[in-house]
N, C-alpha and C positions, 0 to 999 in steps of 0.2 A: 639242093640241100644234100648234105652228106649224113648218112646214118652210121651208127646210132646217134640219137639226139636225146639228151636228158629231158624228160618230160617237163621239168620246171622251165625249160628254155623254149617251149613251144609257144608260138605267137599266132595270131589270127590269120597271118598270110600263108600259113602252111596249107597244102592241099587237104580238102575234106575236113576243115577245122572243126565244124560243128559235129560231124559224124565221129571224128576222132575223139572228141571229148566224151561223147556217149560211150564209145568203145573202151576208153580208158577207165571210165567210171564202172562199166560192167566188169572189167578185169579186176579192178580193185575190190568191188563188192563180192565177186566170186572168191577171191583169195581170202578176204576177211571173213567169209562164211565158214572157214575151217578153224577149228579150235586152236590148232597149232600155229596159225598166222596171227600173232599178237599185234603186229604193226607193220605197215609198209614204210620203209625208210626212204626208198628212192625208186624211180622207174625210168626206163629208157625205151624210146620208140625205135624199132628195127625195121619194120615194114608197115606201110600205110596205104591201104586201099579203102580207107573210110569204113563204111558199114559192111563192106564185103569181107574184109580181112585185115586185121592188125596183129602184129607180133610185137610184144613188149618183153623186156627183161626187168623183173622186179627184184629189188633187194628188200628182204623182209626180216623181221625178228621171228624166228621159228622156235617155238617153245619145246618142240620135240627133238630138235637137233641143231646145235649151234653151227655145225658144218654145212648144213643145207639151207643157206640163207639167200640163195639166188635161184630164181625160177623163171623159165620161159613161160609166157602166157599168150595163148592164141585165141582171139575172139573175132566174131564176125556174124554172118548170117547162118550160123551153125552152132551146135553146143560148144561152149568154151572148154579149153583144156589147158592144164598147166603141166610142165615137164621140168624135171631138174636139169641142171647144166652138166651133169656127169654123163648123160647120154648124148643128146644132140648138141653139136658144137657150132652149128651155123643155122641160119634161117631156113635154108632148104632142108636141112635135117629135121628141123622142127615140123615143117609141113609134111615131110615123108613119114615121120613118126605118127603125126595126126592121121594121115591117110591109112597107115597100117592098123592102128588101133581102132579107128572108125570102121574100117572094112571088117575087122574081126567082130565088132559089135553088130554090124549090119548082117553079116553071115549068120551069126547066132540067132538074131531076131527072125530072119527069114526061115530058118530051120525050126523055129519054135523052141529053141533051147534057151534056158535061163541065161542071163548075161552076167551072172555073179562073178565069173572069172575074167570078165572084160574090163576095160577102162571104165570107171564109174561116171559115164556121161550123165549130165543133169537133164535127162530126157526119158520119157516113158518108152519102154521097149515095144513099141507098136510097129506093125508093118508099114503103116502110113509114114511114121517118122523115119523109119529105116530107109524107105524109098526116097524121101526128101533129102536125108543125109547123103545117100548114095549119089544123088545128082551133084551135090556140092563136092563130094570126094572126086567124082569124075572130072569136074571143072579143075580142081586142084591138080589132079594127075595130068590131064590132057592140055591144059592151057596155062596154068599158073607156074608150075615147077620150071618149065623151060624159059619162062619170061620174067622171072623175078631175080633180084639181086641176091647173091649168096653172101651174107654178111656174118662174119665170125663173132662169136661171143666175146665181149670185152668186159671183164669184171672190174669194177672200181671198188677197191677195198680201202 
């Protein structure tokens, strides 16, 4: 299979189909939880590791900015994150940004510093969660980045 894939075209024969559906619903619910995300118009699968990690590109109706209607969405066995397409241009850049933003959050939590200036992860800033997230970040850094496809953002307007 060649990525990206319009999510509407996903069929049961894709790897991790059931997990992928759960990840997609989690990503949708996360985005729709923000006031500015009025509607999801379309979504595309860029990386599929089932419940471990999925990267999607969502086209949304953004009530705060009509220019900001495409968002990367990374979900898996870690707190979800969205990123606009003006920063990361490829799937590896999405993961690298996640690593950097998560590491900042982890460092702040470990130092006992409030995380108000960090990416707003949907997670309690506890030492236990910081240590769990750090394990996932190390996996991304040490195993995932060198072994994943680097797929460029393809916007469908």
